[in-house]
C-alpha positions as CSV (number, residue, x, y, z in Angstrom):
1,X,13.5,-12.9,5.5
2,X,13.1,-9.2,5.6
3,X,10.0,-6.9,5.3
4,X,8.5,-9.2,2.7
5,X,6.9,-11.0,5.7
6,X,4.4,-8.1,5.6
7,X,3.0,-9.6,2.4
8,X,3.2,-13.3,3.3
9,X,-0.6,-13.5,3.8
10,X,-1.1,-12.8,0.1
11,X,1.9,-14.4,-1.5
12,X,3.1,-17.9,-1.7
13,X,6.0,-18.8,0.6
14,X,9.5,-18.7,-0.8
15,X,9.7,-22.5,-0.7
16,X,6.5,-22.9,-2.7
17,X,7.8,-20.4,-5.2
18,X,11.1,-22.0,-5.6
19,X,9.8,-25.6,-5.7
20,X,8.1,-24.9,-9.0
21,X,11.6,-24.5,-10.6
22,X,13.5,-27.2,-8.7
23,X,14.0,-29.3,-11.9
24,X,15.4,-26.4,-14.0
25,X,18.6,-24.9,-12.5
26,X,18.6,-21.7,-14.6
27,X,15.0,-20.9,-13.8
28,X,15.5,-21.9,-10.2
29,X,18.4,-19.3,-9.9
30,X,16.2,-16.7,-11.6
31,X,13.3,-17.4,-9.2
32,X,15.7,-17.2,-6.2
33,X,17.1,-13.9,-7.6
34,X,13.6,-12.6,-8.1
35,X,12.6,-13.4,-4.6
36,X,15.6,-11.7,-3.2
37,X,14.9,-8.7,-5.3
38,X,11.3,-8.5,-4.0
39,X,12.7,-8.9,-0.5
40,X,15.1,-6.0,-1.0
41,X,12.4,-3.8,-2.5
42,X,9.9,-4.4,0.3
43,X,11.2,-1.5,2.3
44,X,10.3,0.8,-0.6
45,X,6.8,-0.8,-0.9
46,X,6.3,-0.2,2.8
47,X,7.4,3.5,2.5
48,X,5.0,3.9,-0.4
49,X,1.9,2.8,1.4
50,X,2.8,4.8,4.5
51,X,3.6,8.0,2.6
52,X,0.6,7.8,0.3
53,X,-1.8,7.0,3.1
54,X,-0.5,9.8,5.4
55,X,-0.2,12.3,2.6
56,X,-3.8,11.8,1.3
57,X,-5.3,11.8,4.8
58,X,-3.5,15.1,5.6
59,X,-4.6,16.5,2.3
60,X,-8.2,15.5,3.0
61,X,-8.4,17.0,6.5
62,X,-6.2,20.1,5.9
63,X,-6.5,21.0,2.2
64,X,-9.5,19.5,0.5
65,X,-12.0,20.5,3.3
66,X,-10.8,24.2,3.1
67,X,-12.0,24.4,-0.5
68,X,-15.3,26.1,-1.1
69,X,-18.4,24.0,-0.8
70,X,-19.8,21.6,1.8
71,X,-17.7,18.5,1.9
72,X,-18.6,17.5,5.4
73,X,-20.0,14.1,4.4
74,X,-18.8,10.6,4.8
75,X,-19.0,10.1,1.0
76,X,-16.1,12.6,0.6
77,X,-14.0,10.8,3.2
78,X,-14.8,7.4,1.5
79,X,-13.9,8.9,-1.9
80,X,-10.5,9.9,-0.7
81,X,-10.1,6.5,0.9
82,X,-10.7,5.0,-2.6
83,X,-8.2,7.4,-4.1
84,X,-5.7,6.4,-1.5
85,X,-6.1,2.7,-2.5
86,X,-6.0,3.4,-6.2
87,X,-2.9,5.6,-6.0
88,X,-1.2,3.0,-3.8
89,X,-1.8,0.2,-6.3
90,X,-0.5,2.4,-9.2
91,X,2.5,3.6,-7.3
92,X,3.5,0.2,-6.1
93,X,3.2,-1.3,-9.5
94,X,5.4,1.4,-11.0
95,X,7.9,1.2,-8.2
96,X,8.0,-2.6,-8.4
97,X,8.5,-2.5,-12.2
98,X,11.3,0.0,-11.8
99,X,13.1,-1.7,-8.8
100,X,12.5,-5.4,-9.1
101,X,14.5,-7.0,-11.9
102,X,13.5,-10.3,-13.3
103,X,12.6,-12.0,-16.6
104,X,10.1,-14.4,-15.0
105,X,6.6,-14.3,-16.4
106,X,5.1,-14.2,-12.9
107,X,6.8,-10.9,-12.0
108,X,3.6,-8.9,-12.9
109,X,1.4,-11.3,-10.8
110,X,3.6,-10.9,-7.8
111,X,3.8,-7.1,-8.2
112,X,0.0,-6.9,-8.6
113,X,-0.5,-9.0,-5.4
114,X,1.9,-6.8,-3.5
115,X,0.2,-3.7,-4.9
116,X,-3.2,-4.9,-3.7
117,X,-1.9,-5.8,-0.3
118,X,-0.3,-2.4,-0.1
119,X,-3.6,-0.8,-0.9
120,X,-5.1,-2.6,2.1
121,X,-2.3,-1.3,4.3
122,X,-2.7,2.2,3.0
123,X,-6.5,2.0,3.7
124,X,-5.6,1.0,7.3
125,X,-3.1,3.9,7.5
126,X,-5.8,6.3,6.2
127,X,-8.3,5.0,8.7
128,X,-6.0,5.1,11.7
129,X,-4.7,8.6,10.8
130,X,-8.4,9.8,10.4
131,X,-9.3,8.3,13.8
132,X,-6.3,10.1,15.4
133,X,-7.1,13.5,13.6
134,X,-10.8,13.3,14.6
135,X,-9.9,12.8,18.2
136,X,-7.2,15.4,18.8
137,X,-8.0,19.1,19.0
138,X,-6.5,20.3,15.7
139,X,-8.3,22.8,13.4
140,X,-10.0,21.2,10.4
141,X,-13.2,21.9,8.6
142,X,-13.8,18.2,8.1
143,X,-16.7,16.4,9.7
144,X,-15.3,14.4,12.6
145,X,-17.5,11.3,12.3
146,X,-14.8,9.2,13.8
147,X,-14.7,11.1,17.1
148,X,-14.9,8.9,20.1
149,X,-17.0,10.3,23.0
150,X,-18.0,14.0,23.2
């Protein structure tokens, strides 16, 4: 098993997935091929949530907060957190549709689950990166509400 283990808390196990098709050899082979395709694509899914989470948090702290107007509120941070999650879901669905090849009906369901899990991971990346940025002495106009200590 590869990086697909990152998603095991939201997906059925490979054995559960394949057991549904154990009586039908062609569908069993398609299901096994689909699982292998998901496993191969999982590195791209991981890169997607990391890249989107880091790119948007950097944009929030170093681009968005330099625009005119007062954006020093937690609501703006939370808005960009939501944008991060939504973009991650959309990007993962598009990436999965392009990379994962299968004719199984459950392809979209699996990709949707992986996309939602990826959005949780991108939210964590956004939060951790925000915590780091708020606690290191780098110039930003953003309100450092995650600053620990003085």
